Structure formats: C-alpha cells, structure tokens
N, C-alpha and C positions, 0 to 999 in steps of 0.2 A: 571558751571563746574568747577571743580577744574583744575589749571595749576599747574603743579609739576616745582620746578626749583631744580639744584644742589645738593643743602642743605637738600630736600626733597629725593631725589633719594639715599643719604648718608644715611638718618636715615632708610630709606627700607633696606638699605645693611645692615644695624648695628640691625636689627629687632626692631626698635623703633619707626615704623610708619607703617602702614597696607600698603601692597601693593595692586597696584589697582584693580588688579585680585581678590580681596578677597570684593571688596565694590560693592553691589549692584546694585549702581548705573552707574556702571562704564560698565555693561555688557549686553550683547545682546545674547539670546538664539536663535537657529535655529532650524526648525523642523527635521533638521537631525541628531540633538544631539549633536551638536557643540554648543561650547560658546565664545563669540568673546569680548575682551577687547577693549578697545579706550579710551586713555587717550593722553593729551598734556602736553609738558615738554617744558620750556624754557631754550636755551642753549644758555651760552653769544658768543659764535661763531656764530652760526646758527640760532640763532632765535627761533621762535617756531616752533616745531617740533612732528607732529603726529605719535603717535603709534600706533601697531594692535596687537594682540595675539589670535591667534586663534588655539584654542585645538582641537585634537582629538575628535572623538563621544567615546562612550561606547567601541565598537569594535575595536577602535586605529584607525579609517580611518580619515583623514582631506578631506574637502571640495575638489573636483577635481579643477582645474585650472580657469575652466570657471566659476564656483562656486563663487572660492576666489575673481577673477575678478570682477563678478558682486556686491559682498559685499562692496570691497573697492570703486567701481563707488559710491555706495549709499553714500560714505562719502567724496568724493572728489568733490572740484568745479572746478579741472582742469582735463582736459583729460589725461590718462596716456598710 
C-alpha cells in the first residue's frame, strides 16, 4: 500500500500526481452504488493518518449513519 507524504499531497494539488480516488487499488465499491477511497498520509506532526472518502451513489445519496459506522469499523483497529 502506498503511504502518501506531504510532498505527494502537494504534487496531487498541482496535478503532477494522480489522486487516490482515481487509483483502483484504493477503491472499494459497495452494493449500494457508493465508492469508498481509503489511503494513508504520513504527517510530520500527527504521524500516520487514515483518510476515507465516501462518495454518494448515482442518485446522490450517501450511506446512512449506521452504514458509515459499519464501514469505518471494518478498517479500524480501535473502537470509536
């Protein structure tokens, strides 16, 4: 798994690097039609941070709160 650093984020912002949501290895498609993008960034002060992007389905709806909590628990090693 690629772990991004701040230089990578600057490259993404300057369109010199592909955004994580366009890389198939970062994506999970769920049956409701939503797309989830998961990636890690090494921040100098905070350390390794987990990022999620959950896109709406074709009708413009995101998963409800219960579904989003379930999705996040699948990636989490700590309770939230």
